[in-house]
N, C-alpha and C positions, 0 to 999 in steps of 0.2 A: 503493500499499500503506500503510495507515495505521501511521504512528508510533506506538513504547511510549514513556510518557510516563513521566519521573521526576518524579512531582510535589513529592516532598519541595525537589528543586534546581530546576523551577520557581518554588514559590512562594517560593525563597530569592533566584534571580533578580529577580524579580518585585517581591518587597518593598525589593530594593538599591536601586531606583530611586527610590524613596519618595517614588511619583507617588499612592501613594490617598490618599485622601479630603485632594485639595488642591482650592485653588480652579481654578473652569474657565480655560483661556488660549487668546487668540486664537491662538498657533501651533499649536495643534490645533485651535479651532472654526473656523478658515478651512478645514478639508481637509472636514470633513462638510458645511459649507455648498456647495462647490464640486462634491464626488465627490456631495450628493442634485440638485444642479441637472446636471451632467452625465450622470446613468441616469435622470431626472424621475424622482426617490421622493420622499415627505414625510417620510423619517424617514433619519437617517444617526447612527451612533454610535461613537465611540472606547470600546471597551470593555477592561477589565482583570477579569481573570477568578481570583479572591480562592477562597480554600480554600470559605467556604459562601456565598457571592455572587456577584454579578459585577457591577461597579461602572464607571462611565460617565465618563470622563475628559472626555468630551466627546459633548452631545448635541442634535440638530439634529431639532426636530420631534417631540419626546418630551418630558413634563413631569415626571420622574422622575431620579433620581442614579443607581439602580441595583433590580436582579433577585436574588431568589436563584438560586442555581445550578441546580436543580431546573426553576427556567422557561428557563432559559437555553438559545438556540442556540446561541452561542459555543461553552460547553464542548465539544458535540459539534464543531464546527471545528477544537479546537487539535490531534486527531492526525492529521487529515487535510490540516492545514493550508488548505483551501478548504472549504466549506460553500455548498451553493445548493438552497432548499427551493421549490418551484414554488407547493406550496399547502399549508400547513398544516395544514388540514383532512382533506387526505385520508393525511399523514403521521402514524401511529401515535405516533414518538416526541413528537409536538407538540402532536397533534391536542384533547388535554386540557388543557395547562396555561394559567394566569391569563391569558398574555400575548395568549394566543387566545379562549379563551373570554373573558374581558373586556378591558375599558380598554390597550391599544389597538388590538385587535383586529386583531395583525397575521395577516395572510393569506400574504404571500410573503418569502424573507429570503434574502440573498446576503451571505457574510462572507469577508475573506482573512486569514488570522490575522499578528500583528504580533510579532515574534522580538527578543529581546534578545540583546546583546552576544553570548553565548555558545551563542546560537541556540537557547533555551530559547522555546516560545512563549507568549508571555504576554497576549493578549487579539486582538481582531479591528477592523480596520477595517470596519463590516457597515451595509448597505442594507435598508428595510423597508417594505414595501407594505400598505395597507390591502386591495386586490384580489391574487390570484392573478396570476403573472406569471413569463416566463422570462426570463432575459436571454442574449443574443449574445454569442457569441465576443470579440467589440470592445467589450463594455461589461462584459466578465468581465476583460479586458486591461486597462481603464480603471481597475477597482478594483483588480488587484493594482501599477498602478503608483502608485495614491495611497500604499496599503496599504506600499509600499518609501517614500515620503516621510514618511507619518507614523513610519515605524520608525527613518529618517534623524533625524527631530526626537528621539524618546526616546533616540536611541544619541549623537547628536550631542556635543563637548564634554563628553565625560561630567565631568570632573573639575571643569568649568568647572561645569557643573548643578549637581556636588554640593554645591559652594561656597555656589552661588546657595539651592540648596533648601535646605541648612544657616541662613543666615540667613531663610530663608521660613518654617521650622521655628520656630527663636525668638521670630519676630513672631509666628505662627499658633498657637505649641501651646504647651502650657505645658512650663517648663524642668523643674519639679518630677516631676511626672508622665509627664509626653510626651504625653498628652491635649491634644486641641483646647482653643486656649483659647476664650475669650468668642468674639469674631469670626468665627472657623470653623466652632465648632460651632452658630451664629445659621443661617450659611449652610446647615450639614446639615438644621436643624432646618426652615429655609424650603422645601427640596425636601419635605423631610416629609410636611410641612403640606399642600403642592400634592398628593402622592400620599393622602393621605387626602381629601382635597376629592374628586377624581373618581372614585378608589374605592370613596367613603362608606364606608372602614373607617378608625373615629378611632384616634386616636395619646393616650397621656398624657407628660405631660411632667412627671419628678420632679425636685425642687431636693432634695439632700440637703445639710443642713447639719452641720457639726460644731462643735458646740456652744459647747464647753469646749476648743476649740482655744487660744484667748488664755490659759487655766490652763495647758493641758498645754506652751506655750510657758516660760512661765515657769520649770516644772519643769524641762523636759530640755533647754532651749537650744533656736537655730535649728538646729542641725542635729538634733536629736533630732524636733523638731516636724516636722522634713521628712521625716523617717523614717516617722513617724507617717502622715504625707499619701500617700505613695509605698503604705505599707501597705494604708489604705484604698482606696486608687484602684484596685491589684493586686486584692483583695476584692470590687470591685464588677465590675471587669472580667471575673473569672472565672465571677461568677454570675451573667451576663445572658444573653438568647438571643443566637443568632445576627446576626439583625436588627436589634438594637436598639443605638442611635449615646449612646454618652457622653462627657462633655467637662466642661470644668472653666467654673463661674460665678465662679467668686471664690476667692480664697487658701484661704478654707476652704470652699469649697462646690461640689460636684460634678451635674450633670446628667446624667438619663438619658433618651430619648425609648425609649419604648415602644411598638411599632408594632401594629396589629390588636389594640387592649384590647376586649377586651367591657365587660361590663356594671361602674358604677367600683366597686361591691363586690369582686369581684376585682381590680382596679388595687390597691385597701386593701392586699387581703388578701395579692398579691406583695409590694409593697412595704414590707410590716409585717415579711415573712420577710427582706427585703435588711438593714434597719434592723438585726434582732438579727445577721447576721450582720456587719454593719459595725460595729457594738457593741460586737464582743468584743474585752476587754482587748487590749493592746497592751503587752510588755515593751522595757522601750529601757534600756540600761546598768544594767542590775539592779533598772530601777523600773518595777512592774503601773502602767499608766495605764488607767485608766477611759476608754472613748469614747463619747462622747453625741452621737447622732444625733438628730436632728430632721426630718422629709422633708413636703414637698410638691407636691399633684398637681394639676394643672390638664389638660383635654383638647383637645383641635384636635379638630372646628372647634366643641365646642358650648360651649367660655367665649371663645376667640378664636381667631381666623386669622391672629393678626400674632404672628412667634415672639418679640418682647423681651415684647408682654404677657402674652402664656403663660409666660416665664419669670416676669416681674414676678409674677402669679396664682400660680403652684407656692412662689414665694419668700414672699408675702403668706399663703399655705396653713402653707408650715413654721414661720412666726413663730408664727401661731395655735394650733399645734400645741406648739410650744415654753410659751406662756402658759397652756394649760391640763393643761400636764404630761404630753402626748400625743405618743409616736413619729411619729405619723403622721396625717395630717389634709387630706382634698381640698379645694381650693379652691370658695369660698362667697360669694353679696355680705355674709351674715353676719360673716362670717369677713375677709372686704375692710373692713368699716368699723370692727370689732373695731381691725384692724389699722393702719387710717389714724388711727382716735381714742389709739389707743398714740402714733402716732409722732407726733403733735401736740402729744399730754401731754409726750413726752418732751423735743421743742422747745422748748417754752414750760418745763419742767424746768431745761433745762440754761441755759436763759436766766435763772430765777431763781436757781441756783445758782451765775452768774456774778457777778452781785451781793449775794450773800448773802441772798437774799430767803427763804429761808427761816426758819419759825421753830424754836421750840429748847423743849420743857416740860420739867418734870420730874415725876417721881410717885417720891413715898417708899414706901422700903423701912422696915418695922416688926420691932423684933426680937420675937419673937414671944411670949414671954414678960412682958417689963414694956410692951411697946407704944410702947418707945421708937423716936422714928427715928433708923435710924443709918445710912440712907444714901440716894440718891437715884438714879433712874434716865434719864437724859437722851433724849428720842425727840423724833426729828424731826419739822415740823407742817409741812405745806403748803398757802394757800390762793390758788389761782389766780385770777388779775385773771378771766378769762371764765367760768371753771367752777366759781368758790367752792372751799370744801374738798375738795380730794380725799383722800382715804381712803391712808394708809400701806401697806395690803394691795397697793395700786395705784401706787402710783408708787415705791415702793423697790423691789420686783422690777426697775423700770424701769432704775433706777440702778445696779442691781449686774451689769447686765449691759452697761453699757455701762464700763471700766475706765475713762476719764478721771474722766466723771461719780464711779465710786466713790471713787475717789482723795480727789478734790475734796468729798464729801458727809463723808467719813471724816475729813477734817483737820478742815473747819470743824465739823463736832458735836464735835470731840476738843477743838478750841482752845478753842471756847465754853463746854464745861463745865468744862475745866479753870481758864478766868477767872474763870467762874462759885465753884466752888470757892474760889478763893484768896480773892476778894471775900468768900463767907462766911465763910473761917478769920479772913478781917480784920476786920470788921464785926462778927462774933456769935459768934466764938472759937467755930466748931464744928470741933476740927481732930480728932473721931473722925469726923466724916460723910465717907463718901464716895461716889463719883461711877461710875455704871455706866454704861457707851457701848457700844453692839453695832457690832462692825465685820463687813462682809461677810467669809467666811469669805476666799474668793480673793485677800485683802488677806496673807494668810498665806503665799505664795507670792513675794509682791515682795521681791527682795534689798533695797533700803531703805526695808522696811515697820519694825523695828525702828528704823530710827535716826529713822524720822520721829515715830514716838511719842514717845521719849524725848526728842528737840527741844522740842517743844508740851510735855512737863510740865517739863522743865527751863526752858523760858521765865518760866512762870508761878511758879514757886519751888514748889509742891507737891511734899509726898512721894510717890515713887511708889508706895505700899502703900496710898493714899487713893485707888487709880485701878483698875477693874475693867471689863474687857475682856471683853464678852458675846458670844459664839458661838451662833449658831442652829447647831441639831443638824445640820442636812441640810447644811448650807452648806460644809461641811471634808471631805464623804466623798471627794472625788477623791482625796486623798493624805495621812494621814495622820499617815506618817513626816514628811514635809515642815511641815507645820502644828507638828507638837509640836516640830521643830528652834525655829522660830521662836517659840512660847511658851515654850520652857526660856531664850530670849534673852533675853525681857521679864522673864521672874520672878525670872530671876538681880539686876534690876536694884529687884525688891520687886513689879511689877504681880502681879496676882490673874485668874485667869478664870475667866472663867464658863461654861456650859453652857446656851443657854435653848431652851424649848420641848421640852425632854428627855418622851420617851418618845411623841412623835410621829414618829420616824424607826424606821428599820429595823435600827440598827446600834447601837443607844444602851450598853449592856453593852462593846461593844467601844471606845467612847468612852473610856467608865469606866476602864478599863483601859490606855488606849495613849497620852492625854492628859493633860498637864500640867495640871490642873486643880485649881480649889478652892472653886467652887459650883456648885451645881446647881441650875434652877429648873426646879419643877415645874411642866410646861404647865395652864394654866387649864381646860385640856377634863377633867381629873379633879377637879378642884377643883368644877366645877359639877356634878357629882353625887355629891360624897362624903359628904352627909347620907341620903341616901335610895338609891343603889346601891350594892350589896356590893361589887361588882366592881371600880368605882373607889375606894371604902374599903380594899381591899384590894390594890391598886395601887399607891397613895398608900401606902400600910404600909408595902411592901416595896419602895419607891423611896425612903425615908426610911431603913430597915434598910439597905440598900446603900451610901448616904452615908455614913451614920456607921461600918459596916464600913473602906471606903477614909479615911475621914478626911477627906470633902466637910461641907461647912456647904452650908445648903437654905434655899433662896427659895420656897416656894409662892404660886403666882400667882394672880389673877384671883380674889382673896376678897371675895365681896361680901355675906355675911349674917353678922350675930353668930354663930347656928348653925354656920355653916362657921369660923368663927373660933374658936370655944370647943373645936370637934371638934380642930381641926388644934393647937391648945397642949395639948390632951391628949396628941394625938399624938407631942408635943413636937416641932414643926416650929421648925427657929434662927429665920426670920424668915419676913416675910411682905411679899405685895402686893397691892391692889387696891383696887377703890372704894370700899369701905365705911372707906377707911384714908384716900382720897382720889384726888383725881381728876387727870389729867396739869394741873400748872398753871404758870402764867410763874413766871419767876427772881424776881419783884418779889413776886407772889403767896405763892409759899413764904419767902421770904425775911422778911416780914410774921409767919407762922406761925413762924419759926424762930426769930425776934429776940422772940416774944412767948410763948414758952415757953424763953428761954434757951439754945437749941439741943437742949434734952431735951424733944421733943414725946413727949406719953404719947394712950394710945389709950383715952378713957372709957367704950366701948360702949356 
């Protein structure tokens, strides 16, 4: 008579054993080899029947690690304790299942149920053949005897095994999320790739990168960032399919293996939806944190059949997505070449920064009415020994993505700028001149940033009011409150702050309302069209009026023609900057200009 199963209790006991998704073990493998030999069958399994799948703790003669429950013979054995199917093609329950109609083309099955300590059925020890066959009473008794040995192996020394598995779990699973770690995920991926090849069903490997994890850590500390990672991992678990597999690929990186993927565009659509779900803001200790998820996709067998290569390709695609400000990108040779080039550039850039090998130039900032030079902007320039000059638009984002390089560039740029200003103060008597230094927004979240800036300024004996720190509009969007606290701490000592590239972001007015700013720099994209495009003209006029209302000074960037200069004078622009007044120059070249004009340079139009 069939047993009435309590599925909740059965699953609870199964999972309490902590055997699911663990590596193969010889203590189980020896029984599948032996029973296959004794019954002269090509395949034998130790199976565990989970909620939606049947997972193989040991598999002899079959290249897969699991099947869905709807394709499972063992599910039918659980209630009866024993199941024998002499010819699957004549059995209505199984004739249309994928294990029968496709590889490995099972024609016969016999399985004895394995029970846990409380008697709950967990799975089976089963034997399969590609030919129809019936087993004798002696053969069935052999199978039951071996199943009893496997049961003992599962339940023997439960406490000892629990300790052992706890140690193994810590080694193979991520302690923060409980997900499989890199080694275990690679093993799962290996089985899935083998299955994909044998069944010609491609799989997609997704590499999710929590791109702003380092900034989040700075904002809410270690415990807060751990909570963020757990929430992101839980969101992923709750929104994947039953036959998908997820795991950790690094401290801020998650992996997803999607089975049975269709056209690449379908994978991109699905992963894009997942990114939207994972990227929903998270509130930790009253702080609303934006979550920046970038994803890369590789496919097996198209891109590779090696699990590590698949992971590497997906990581490359995720990096390429970040480089083009996209959420998702599929692996391609072009993306690989771009990322490889950037990695090489980053390595060479790190070498250059380590020996102070970047150049520093200065571009004048003029008073809009008098044409006097009132300040200079310090700009980093890099000439690579192999590739020649590298655009700041290319190397600055590389630096800002690496915390150590970001800090190194910030410190050296500020130090050289302050040293140069001190030199100008001493020799050319330009004590009204100020220097503007670009600072990555992420630096504002570092606890030691204020002290770093003040230490450098004091070391050169210059007035803090002669230093302006420029923050790009897009770079402090992560957390305005924390950025504002750092800015206020420095403003108390006399430093000023400018928001750079204003008008190019999507939260401009929010910045002006919430950040303690002194200067607004209007982006050059408006200046380029101001003399012949009414929209650009009107937007610039509006920004000037907003700045006046808020008591902010204005610098208009990108002035390149006399017509632009004269129009901006009529509009009442405070300060101007652009190629019309001077290209970024070395300190020596600008020193000669300042000395020749006694520190008061005028533009003669």
